Kinemage of the C-alpha trace (Angstrom):
@kinemage 1
@onewidth
@group {chain A} dominant
@subgroup {mainchain}
@vectorlist {calphas} color= white
{ca met a 1} P 105.323 -1.804 1.642
{ca asp a 2} L 101.618 -2.283 2.262
{ca glu a 3} L 99.572 -2.816 -0.783
{ca phe a 4} L 96.349 -0.839 -0.902
{ca val a 5} L 93.449 -2.544 -2.587
{ca lys a 6} L 90.700 -0.306 -3.842
{ca thr a 7} L 87.208 -1.870 -3.779
{ca val a 8} L 84.885 -0.494 -6.409
{ca val a 9} L 81.176 -0.603 -5.330
{ca thr a 10} L 78.835 -0.923 -8.304
{ca pro a 11} L 75.595 1.108 -7.702
{ca lys a 12} L 72.215 -0.698 -8.127
{ca ile a 13} L 70.563 0.311 -11.358
{ca ile a 14} L 66.754 0.153 -11.777
{ca ser a 15} L 64.492 0.949 -14.670
{ca val a 16} L 62.280 4.009 -14.990
{ca ser a 17} L 59.217 1.751 -14.745
{ca glu a 18} L 60.433 0.268 -11.485
{ca leu a 19} L 61.184 3.728 -10.108
{ca asn a 20} L 57.720 4.997 -10.973
{ca arg a 21} L 56.155 1.863 -9.500
{ca lys a 22} L 58.033 2.373 -6.235
{ca ala a 23} L 57.089 6.047 -6.142
{ca lys a 24} L 53.432 5.197 -6.773
{ca ser a 25} L 53.446 2.633 -3.962
{ca ile a 26} L 55.019 5.109 -1.535
{ca leu a 27} L 52.486 7.810 -2.418
{ca glu a 28} L 49.393 5.599 -2.244
{ca glu a 29} L 50.417 3.815 0.972
{ca gly a 30} L 51.917 6.801 2.761
{ca ile a 31} L 49.208 9.429 2.230
{ca pro a 32} L 45.633 8.535 3.249
{ca lys a 33} L 42.441 9.609 1.505
{ca leu a 34} L 41.857 13.349 1.984
{ca trp a 35} L 39.905 16.456 0.932
{ca ile a 36} L 41.620 19.250 -1.007
{ca glu a 37} L 40.292 22.620 -2.132
{ca gly a 38} L 41.226 24.494 -5.282
{ca glu a 39} L 40.124 26.191 -8.484
{ca ile a 40} L 39.507 24.150 -11.633
{ca ser a 41} L 41.674 24.812 -14.705
{ca asn a 42} L 42.653 22.919 -17.874
{ca leu a 43} L 39.312 21.073 -17.828
{ca ala a 44} L 39.098 18.219 -20.415
{ca arg a 45} L 36.171 15.882 -21.176
{ca pro a 46} L 37.331 13.174 -23.634
{ca ala a 47} L 34.889 10.782 -25.323
{ca ser a 48} L 35.737 8.077 -22.759
{ca gly a 49} L 33.588 9.910 -20.179
{ca his a 50} L 36.487 10.480 -17.786
{ca ile a 51} L 37.121 14.081 -16.649
{ca tyr a 52} L 40.636 15.524 -16.323
{ca phe a 53} L 41.551 18.922 -14.892
{ca ser a 54} L 43.934 20.711 -12.515
{ca leu a 55} L 43.118 22.066 -9.060
{ca lys a 56} L 45.197 25.140 -8.251
{ca asp a 57} L 45.612 27.818 -5.624
{ca gln a 58} L 47.762 30.972 -5.640
{ca thr a 59} L 51.117 29.139 -5.696
{ca ala a 60} L 50.654 25.523 -6.880
{ca gln a 61} L 48.521 23.099 -8.826
{ca ile a 62} L 47.932 19.332 -9.099
{ca arg a 63} L 46.617 17.176 -11.950
{ca cys a 64} L 43.312 15.452 -11.173
{ca ala a 65} L 41.502 12.493 -12.757
{ca trp a 66} L 37.811 11.762 -12.135
{ca phe a 67} L 37.048 8.424 -13.766
{ca lys a 68} L 33.623 7.691 -15.221
{ca gln a 69} L 32.830 4.826 -12.845
{ca arg a 70} L 33.318 7.200 -9.895
{ca gln a 71} L 30.984 9.891 -11.250
{ca asn a 72} L 27.843 9.271 -9.189
{ca gln a 73} L 26.574 12.865 -9.438
{ca ile a 74} L 25.739 15.488 -12.094
{ca thr a 75} L 28.903 16.935 -13.646
{ca asn a 76} L 27.379 19.839 -15.616
{ca asn a 77} L 28.341 22.367 -12.892
{ca ile a 78} L 32.074 21.713 -13.345
{ca his a 79} L 33.737 24.575 -15.237
{ca asn a 80} L 37.129 26.245 -15.425
{ca gly a 81} L 37.436 28.802 -12.652
{ca thr a 82} L 34.973 27.015 -10.306
{ca lys a 83} L 36.257 26.571 -6.773
{ca met a 84} L 35.692 22.948 -5.695
{ca leu a 85} L 36.252 20.529 -2.822
{ca ala a 86} L 37.601 17.127 -3.927
{ca leu a 87} L 37.806 13.880 -1.946
{ca gly a 88} L 40.354 11.321 -3.191
{ca arg a 89} L 43.829 9.851 -2.903
{ca ile a 90} L 47.310 10.658 -4.219
{ca ser a 91} L 48.667 8.436 -7.004
{ca leu a 92} L 51.155 8.465 -9.848
{ca tyr a 93} L 50.504 7.741 -13.530
{ca glu a 94} L 53.409 5.354 -14.249
{ca pro a 95} L 53.684 5.639 -18.080
{ca arg a 96} L 54.423 9.390 -17.866
{ca gly a 97} L 55.596 9.628 -14.269
{ca glu a 98} L 52.905 12.228 -13.514
{ca tyr a 99} L 51.907 12.903 -9.944
{ca gln a 100} L 48.060 13.157 -9.799
{ca phe a 101} L 45.016 13.150 -7.533
{ca ile a 102} L 42.392 10.418 -8.138
{ca ile a 103} L 38.967 11.919 -7.270
{ca glu a 104} L 36.142 9.950 -5.644
{ca lys a 105} L 33.754 12.809 -4.814
{ca leu a 106} L 33.501 16.434 -5.940
{ca glu a 107} L 31.409 19.307 -4.623
{ca leu a 108} L 31.393 23.090 -4.703
{ca ala a 109} L 33.621 24.702 -2.091
{ca gly a 110} L 31.534 25.880 0.829
{ca glu a 111} L 28.513 23.919 -0.358
{ca gly a 112} L 29.163 20.953 1.902
{ca asp a 113} L 28.937 23.025 5.107
{ca leu a 114} L 25.768 24.691 3.885
{ca lys a 115} L 24.211 21.337 3.026
{ca arg a 116} L 25.009 19.963 6.471
{ca lys a 117} L 23.565 23.104 8.058
{ca tyr a 118} L 20.483 22.765 5.828
{ca glu a 119} L 19.876 19.121 6.822
{ca lys a 120} L 20.350 19.909 10.528
{ca leu a 121} L 17.776 22.728 10.475
{ca lys a 122} L 15.411 20.647 8.351
{ca ala a 123} L 15.503 17.808 10.893
{ca lys a 124} L 15.016 20.230 13.805
{ca leu a 125} L 11.948 21.924 12.251
{ca ser a 126} L 10.488 18.605 11.202
{ca asp a 127} L 10.683 17.344 14.787
{ca glu a 128} L 8.859 20.522 15.911
{ca gly a 129} L 6.012 19.823 13.444
{ca phe a 130} L 6.748 22.710 11.045
{ca phe a 131} L 6.195 20.461 7.997
{ca ser a 132} L 3.044 18.725 9.296
{ca pro a 133} L 0.112 18.766 6.817
{ca glu a 134} L -2.219 19.638 9.729
{ca ser a 135} L -0.461 22.983 10.159
{ca lys a 136} L -0.952 24.056 6.529
{ca leu a 137} L -3.499 26.821 5.782
{ca ala a 138} L -5.916 26.417 2.880
{ca leu a 139} L -5.398 28.706 -0.114
{ca pro a 140} L -8.380 30.940 -1.055
{ca ala a 141} L -10.183 29.961 -4.259
{ca leu a 142} L -10.045 33.610 -5.431
{ca pro a 143} L -7.933 35.989 -3.293
{ca asn a 144} L -9.256 39.490 -2.609
{ca lys a 145} L -5.669 40.828 -2.634
{ca ile a 146} L -2.305 39.113 -3.151
{ca gly a 147} L 0.921 40.170 -1.416
{ca ile a 148} L 4.265 39.374 -3.044
{ca val a 149} L 7.403 39.222 -0.887
{ca thr a 150} L 10.367 39.501 -3.253
{ca ser a 151} L 12.915 41.816 -4.826
{ca pro a 152} L 11.143 44.573 -6.794
{ca ser a 153} L 13.834 44.479 -9.487
{ca gly a 154} L 14.239 40.736 -10.024
{ca ala a 155} L 12.956 38.587 -12.881
{ca ala a 156} L 10.648 36.686 -10.505
{ca ile a 157} L 8.392 39.680 -9.831
{ca arg a 158} L 8.013 40.337 -13.575
{ca asp a 159} L 7.030 36.698 -14.206
{ca val a 160} L 4.512 36.667 -11.354
{ca leu a 161} L 2.875 39.957 -12.313
{ca ser a 162} L 2.691 38.920 -15.977
{ca ile a 163} L 0.958 35.624 -15.172
{ca leu a 164} L -1.445 37.268 -12.654
{ca lys a 165} L -2.408 39.939 -15.189
{ca arg a 166} L -3.013 37.348 -17.870
{ca arg a 167} L -5.003 34.958 -15.679
{ca phe a 168} L -7.058 37.299 -13.458
{ca pro a 169} L -6.193 41.024 -13.811
{ca met a 170} L -9.030 42.123 -11.468
{ca val a 171} L -7.187 40.830 -8.353
{ca pro a 172} L -5.124 43.683 -6.790
{ca val a 173} L -1.473 43.055 -5.909
{ca ile a 174} L 0.727 44.639 -3.270
{ca ile a 175} L 4.528 44.189 -3.327
{ca phe a 176} L 6.510 43.915 -0.092
{ca pro a 177} L 10.013 44.734 -1.362
{ca thr a 178} L 12.937 42.889 0.202
{ca ala a 179} L 16.424 41.654 -0.604
{ca val a 180} L 16.427 38.001 -1.653
{ca gln a 181} L 20.140 37.228 -1.195
{ca gly a 182} L 22.962 38.433 0.989
{ca asp a 183} L 23.429 38.739 4.743
{ca ala a 184} L 20.546 41.168 5.279
{ca ala a 185} L 18.006 39.254 3.184
{ca ala a 186} L 16.723 36.875 5.883
{ca ser a 187} L 15.841 39.709 8.287
{ca gln a 188} L 14.161 41.722 5.510
{ca ile a 189} L 12.093 38.691 4.421
{ca lys a 190} L 11.027 38.095 8.020
{ca asn a 191} L 10.023 41.752 8.479
{ca ala a 192} L 8.086 41.756 5.195
{ca ile a 193} L 6.004 38.748 6.333
{ca ile a 194} L 5.355 40.445 9.691
{ca leu a 195} L 4.298 43.665 7.918
{ca ala a 196} L 1.907 41.762 5.624
{ca asn a 197} L 0.281 40.063 8.631
{ca asn a 198} L -0.023 43.347 10.543
{ca arg a 199} L -1.646 45.122 7.569
{ca ala a 200} L -4.091 42.198 7.217
{ca asp a 201} L -5.334 43.418 3.818
{ca cys a 202} L -4.009 40.408 1.844
{ca asp a 203} L -5.468 36.944 2.073
{ca leu a 204} L -2.575 35.282 0.175
{ca leu a 205} L 1.216 35.826 0.139
{ca ile a 206} L 3.678 34.686 -2.524
{ca leu a 207} L 7.291 34.356 -1.330
{ca thr a 208} L 9.493 34.142 -4.414
{ca arg a 209} L 12.788 34.740 -6.199
{ca gly a 210} L 14.597 33.361 -9.262
{ca gly a 211} L 17.121 30.544 -9.390
{ca gly a 212} L 20.699 30.625 -8.119
{ca ser a 213} L 23.331 28.741 -6.218
{ca ile a 214} L 22.792 27.363 -2.745
{ca glu a 215} L 24.578 30.437 -1.382
{ca asp a 216} L 22.224 32.750 -3.313
{ca leu a 217} L 19.151 30.930 -1.981
{ca trp a 218} L 20.447 30.624 1.584
{ca pro a 219} L 18.242 33.388 3.124
{ca phe a 220} L 15.255 31.092 2.440
{ca asn a 221} L 17.008 28.378 4.507
{ca glu a 222} L 17.389 30.595 7.579
{ca glu a 223} L 15.523 29.604 10.759
{ca ile a 224} L 14.095 33.108 11.355
{ca val a 225} L 12.406 33.028 7.929
{ca ala a 226} L 11.056 29.511 8.504
{ca arg a 227} L 9.579 30.417 11.876
{ca glu a 228} L 7.938 33.592 10.508
{ca ile a 229} L 6.378 31.606 7.622
{ca phe a 230} L 5.036 29.085 10.154
{ca ala a 231} L 3.606 31.863 12.353
{ca ser a 232} L 1.903 33.666 9.448
{ca arg a 233} L -1.888 33.939 9.673
{ca ile a 234} L -1.981 34.468 5.901
{ca pro a 235} L -1.440 31.372 3.726
{ca ile a 236} L 1.902 31.505 1.899
{ca ile a 237} L 2.978 30.018 -1.454
{ca ser a 238} L 6.735 29.456 -1.638
{ca ala a 239} L 8.285 29.693 -5.131
{ca val a 240} L 12.043 29.933 -4.624
{ca gly a 241} L 14.405 29.206 -7.513
{ca his a 242} L 13.864 26.565 -10.165
{ca glu a 243} L 11.955 23.316 -9.851
{ca thr a 244} L 15.063 21.443 -8.667
{ca asp a 245} L 15.807 24.013 -5.938
{ca val a 246} L 14.209 23.027 -2.621
{ca thr a 247} L 14.569 25.317 0.421
{ca ile a 248} L 13.426 25.144 4.025
{ca ala a 249} L 10.853 27.828 3.151
{ca asp a 250} L 9.290 25.393 0.637
{ca phe a 251} L 8.758 22.790 3.384
{ca val a 252} L 7.260 25.231 5.893
{ca ala a 253} L 5.047 27.171 3.475
{ca asp a 254} L 1.407 26.192 3.021
{ca tyr a 255} L 2.041 25.385 -0.627
{ca arg a 256} L 5.196 24.977 -2.739
{ca ala a 257} L 5.288 26.061 -6.386
{ca pro a 258} L 8.087 24.838 -8.649
{ca thr a 259} L 8.714 28.288 -10.156
{ca pro a 260} L 7.544 31.914 -9.669
{ca ser a 261} L 5.282 31.528 -12.724
{ca gly a 262} L 3.853 28.371 -11.200
{ca ala a 263} L 3.042 30.281 -7.994
{ca ala a 264} L 1.033 32.848 -9.973
{ca glu a 265} L -0.903 30.100 -11.738
{ca ile a 266} L -1.704 28.457 -8.381
{ca ala a 267} L -2.676 31.761 -6.726
{ca val a 268} L -5.562 32.692 -9.034
{ca pro a 269} L -7.840 30.793 -11.393
{ca his a 270} L -7.974 31.647 -15.062
{ca gln a 271} L -10.543 34.358 -15.780
{ca his a 272} L -11.951 32.358 -18.684
{ca glu a 273} L -12.766 29.508 -16.296
{ca trp a 274} L -14.676 31.903 -14.035
{ca ile a 275} L -16.446 33.523 -16.996
{ca lys a 276} L -17.446 30.039 -18.105
{ca met a 277} L -18.612 29.281 -14.558
{ca phe a 278} L -20.664 32.524 -14.455
{ca thr a 279} L -22.187 31.651 -17.833
{ca asn a 280} L -23.110 28.172 -16.606
{ca asn a 281} L -24.572 29.649 -13.419
{ca glu a 282} L -26.570 32.124 -15.513
{ca val a 283} L -27.984 29.258 -17.559
{ca lys a 284} L -28.759 27.272 -14.398
{ca leu a 285} L -30.409 30.334 -12.804
{ca gly a 286} L -32.514 30.920 -15.943
{ca ser a 287} L -33.603 27.294 -15.906
{ca leu a 288} L -34.440 27.538 -12.201
{ca ile a 289} L -36.532 30.695 -12.735
{ca thr a 290} L -38.328 29.129 -15.701
{ca gly a 291} L -39.046 25.968 -13.700
{ca thr a 292} L -40.359 28.038 -10.771
{ca ile a 293} L -42.692 29.996 -13.061
{ca asn a 294} L -43.934 26.760 -14.649
{ca asn a 295} L -44.613 25.320 -11.192
{ca tyr a 296} L -46.684 28.412 -10.309
{ca his a 297} L -48.664 28.021 -13.570
{ca gln a 298} L -49.363 24.390 -12.750
{ca thr a 299} L -50.483 25.337 -9.225
{ca leu a 300} L -52.781 27.981 -10.688
{ca asp a 301} L -54.280 25.465 -13.157
{ca trp a 302} L -54.813 22.950 -10.366
{ca thr a 303} L -56.492 25.558 -8.148
{ca his a 304} L -58.762 26.598 -11.019
{ca lys a 305} L -59.675 22.957 -11.603
{ca arg a 306} L -60.534 22.485 -7.919
{ca leu a 307} L -62.772 25.579 -7.978
{ca ser a 308} L -64.614 24.346 -11.079
{ca gln a 309} L -65.107 20.907 -9.462
{ca ser a 310} L -66.667 22.541 -6.375
{ca ser a 311} L -69.788 23.785 -8.296
{ca pro a 312} L -73.290 22.286 -7.383
{ca gln a 313} L -73.560 20.587 -10.772
{ca met a 314} L -70.206 18.837 -10.318
{ca ser a 315} L -71.145 17.904 -6.717
{ca val a 316} L -74.364 16.172 -7.859
{ca lys a 317} L -72.514 14.416 -10.660
{ca arg a 318} L -69.863 13.165 -8.223
{ca gln a 319} L -72.562 11.918 -5.801
{ca ile a 320} L -74.311 9.991 -8.604
{ca glu a 321} L -70.978 8.426 -9.616
{ca gln a 322} L -70.288 7.665 -5.955
{ca ser a 323} L -73.729 5.918 -5.583
{ca ile a 324} L -73.041 3.781 -8.642
{ca asn a 325} L -69.598 2.832 -7.342
{ca leu a 326} L -71.076 1.991 -3.907
{ca lys a 327} L -73.713 -0.250 -5.521
{ca lys a 328} L -71.026 -2.106 -7.483
{ca ala a 329} L -68.916 -2.437 -4.352
{ca leu a 330} L -71.945 -3.832 -2.338
{ca ile a 331} L -72.711 -6.468 -4.997
{ca ser a 332} L -69.056 -7.465 -5.170
{ca thr a 333} L -68.852 -7.701 -1.346
{ca met a 334} L -72.006 -9.891 -1.156
{ca lys a 335} L -70.633 -12.250 -3.832
{ca his a 336} L -67.342 -12.526 -2.020
{ca lys a 337} L -69.152 -13.168 1.308
{ca leu a 338} L -71.263 -15.921 -0.266
{ca ile a 339} L -68.178 -17.647 -1.706
{ca thr a 340} L -66.487 -17.440 1.723
{ca leu a 341} L -69.546 -19.022 3.459
{ca asn a 342} L -69.685 -21.867 0.926
{ca his a 343} L -66.019 -22.551 1.453
{ca arg a 344} L -66.438 -22.630 5.245
{ca leu a 345} L -69.446 -24.993 4.851
{ca asp a 346} L -67.321 -27.405 2.821
{ca gln a 347} L -64.659 -27.296 5.507
{ca gln a 348} L -67.168 -28.058 8.272
{ca ser a 349} L -68.589 -30.965 6.295
{ca phe a 350} L -65.108 -32.411 5.780
{ca arg a 351} L -64.341 -32.107 9.513
{ca tyr a 352} L -67.620 -33.844 10.465
{ca thr a 353} L -66.822 -36.710 8.088
{ca gln a 354} L -63.335 -37.066 9.549
{ca ser a 355} L -64.663 -37.214 13.132
{ca ser a 356} L -67.421 -39.902 12.569
{ca pro a 357} L -67.028 -43.301 14.490
{ca lys a 358} L -66.962 -45.288 11.254
{ca his a 359} L -64.121 -43.262 9.855
{ca ile a 360} L -62.208 -43.475 13.148
{ca ile a 361} L -62.616 -47.303 13.267
{ca gln a 362} L -61.373 -47.577 9.672
{ca gln a 363} L -58.374 -45.458 10.524
{ca gln a 364} L -57.596 -47.609 13.603
{ca ile a 365} L -57.901 -50.861 11.586
{ca leu a 366} L -55.454 -49.515 9.001
{ca lys a 367} L -53.130 -48.431 11.772
{ca leu a 368} L -53.336 -51.910 13.402
{ca glu a 369} L -52.547 -53.607 10.096
{ca arg a 370} L -49.530 -51.368 9.586
{ca leu a 371} L -48.294 -52.095 13.127
{ca thr a 372} L -48.829 -55.872 12.674
{ca gln a 373} L -46.838 -55.812 9.446
{ca arg a 374} L -44.066 -53.776 11.087
{ca ile a 375} L -43.886 -56.337 13.964
{ca ile a 376} L -43.631 -59.251 11.506
{ca asn a 377} L -40.954 -57.471 9.501
{ca lys a 378} L -39.032 -56.584 12.654
{ca asn a 379} L -39.177 -60.183 13.948
{ca asn a 380} L -37.997 -61.593 10.625
{ca glu a 381} L -35.188 -59.065 10.551
{ca leu a 382} L -34.209 -59.970 14.152
{ca ile a 383} L -34.303 -63.742 13.417
{ca asn a 384} L -32.134 -63.299 10.320
{ca thr a 385} L -29.678 -61.147 12.270
{ca asn a 386} L -29.436 -63.699 15.099
{ca arg a 387} L -29.095 -66.591 12.636
{ca asn a 388} L -26.240 -64.803 10.872
{ca gln a 389} L -24.541 -64.046 14.188
{ca leu a 390} L -24.975 -67.705 15.301
{ca gln a 391} L -23.488 -69.005 12.092
{ca leu a 392} L -20.579 -66.591 12.391
{ca leu a 393} L -19.978 -67.590 16.042
{ca ala a 394} L -20.219 -71.309 15.187
{ca lys a 395} L -17.726 -70.906 12.401
{ca thr a 396} L -15.416 -68.949 14.701
{ca leu a 397} L -15.801 -71.597 17.460
{ca his a 398} L -15.120 -74.390 14.999
{ca asn a 399} L -11.963 -72.686 13.780
{ca val a 400} L -10.527 -72.521 17.282
{ca ser a 401} L -11.847 -75.943 18.527
{ca pro a 402} L -9.731 -79.121 18.513
{ca leu a 403} L -12.037 -80.580 15.861
{ca gly a 404} L -11.236 -77.710 13.597
{ca thr a 405} L -7.534 -78.414 14.136
{ca leu a 406} L -8.100 -82.113 13.301
{ca asp a 407} L -9.860 -81.164 10.082
{ca arg a 408} L -6.692 -79.398 8.979
{ca gly a 409} L -4.716 -82.759 9.200
{ca tyr a 410} L -3.540 -82.670 12.772
{ca ser a 411} L -4.172 -85.489 15.356
{ca ile a 412} L -4.341 -85.882 19.136
{ca val a 413} L -2.059 -88.561 20.636
{ca ser a 414} L -2.672 -89.962 24.145
{ca ala a 415} L -1.575 -92.951 26.200
{ca leu a 416} L -4.112 -95.728 25.787
{ca glu a 417} L -4.260 -96.685 29.419
{ca ser a 418} L -3.922 -93.311 31.161
{ca lys a 419} L -5.657 -91.238 28.475
{ca lys a 420} L -3.016 -88.572 29.069
{ca ile a 421} L -2.371 -86.311 26.107
{ca leu a 422} L 1.213 -86.681 24.939
{ca thr a 423} L 3.350 -83.707 24.071
{ca asn a 424} L 6.824 -85.181 24.550
{ca ala a 425} L 8.383 -88.412 23.238
{ca asn a 426} L 9.861 -89.058 26.663
{ca gln a 427} L 6.368 -89.517 28.109
{ca val a 428} L 5.993 -93.031 26.526
{ca glu a 429} L 7.863 -96.314 26.735
{ca leu a 430} L 8.683 -98.665 23.846
{ca lys a 431} L 5.930 -101.151 23.036
{ca ser a 432} L 3.362 -99.049 24.903
{ca lys a 433} L -0.009 -98.546 23.307
{ca leu a 434} L -1.114 -95.154 21.930
{ca glu a 435} L -4.536 -93.865 20.979
{ca ile a 436} L -4.451 -91.437 17.976
{ca met a 437} L -7.601 -89.379 17.412
{ca leu a 438} L -8.136 -88.160 13.858
{ca ala a 439} L -10.762 -85.887 12.396
{ca lys a 440} L -12.665 -89.072 11.525
{ca gly a 441} L -12.050 -92.069 13.698
{ca lys a 442} L -9.266 -93.329 16.022
{ca ile a 443} L -6.135 -95.447 15.620
{ca ile a 444} L -4.510 -97.733 18.240
{ca ala a 445} L -0.754 -97.856 17.686
{ca ser a 446} L 2.311 -99.369 19.373
{ca val a 447} L 5.545 -97.440 20.023
{ca glu a 448} L 8.346 -99.082 18.037
{ca ser a 449} L 10.903 -96.334 18.492
{ca lys a 450} L 11.144 -92.735 19.678
{ca glu a 451} L 13.347 -89.740 19.190
{ca ser a 452} L 13.778 -86.798 21.534
């Protein structure tokens, strides 16, 4: 009977930590970085600076973590119920085994497309020269009438009218009502600018509305509005939204104000400044009139004086004074002429003395003596120079002459009979006679031995 052996396979057992670690690795490596869209709920902002919330849609939700070091943008616009786009990656929080989305970038849903559309139109209009400073119209110092293109029921119109009334209430205002948000707003804004230009009774337009989201402000980023602003013959101040809101209309307009109130302050000067200017001009005009009157008085006094000086008595008196002055001038001229003649006489006398034969001979003798002395000095100098050169040459010649060599202890050896100078020991025989010339005297010697 066959014996059946049952083999029991023991399953591999792992810890919860290992399981979560494997799950985290699978999630992070298997799903690439991606964008997700959802509505924020369960928003939490702990003291660490990290932000935790859930993104949900109609049927599901996912936990999200936006760590402080990744928050490179303003986070004040993040609230429960806000629909957002999030860029990040899937991960798993191992200690609690929670599946979560690690966020790297967060923006309002729909805002990204609008921003890209905004930047594309901005670049296009910039290339066409819509933002060029040369195309901007100058604002009038004091408008005759101001046109306001805005919603007649918004807060912006109340702010603008309040500031205009406070600063310069005498300037009339006309409102061109239009929608400032929604699908029809861009066309209405365009038509309002066209109407203002056709009426031609305003010399300044203010295009304005209050703050809002990028969607709310989008009509002011439409190309048809930008092109109508650029084509306007009336200068336009753009004051759309708050100071941080920048629209295409702001770039194209002739001047951008940070707020609707700011546009009103730019549009008109303060009435007190103009009253002060009128007062100053009144003072200047009064001073000018007073100065003119004083000038006429002075002219009248001068004319009266000229008439009084034209009487016969004054004429005779002037002629007597003139005769006295002429007499003084004649005496002074004669004295000056006499001094000039004396000076010229002295000059002529000096020239005659200089040109006499005696003086010329004396000058020639002095010149001859100077030349003789120069010749003597030159000869002495030449003799000394030649003597020094001769001594130097003699010394040099002595140093290179055989005698100079002998003076340094050397001698000249020659065969006594042939007088041939010896330079090699093989040139002599034993017992032959040698003549040795020294610096002083000679020696006759006999060869006793020699070495090569």
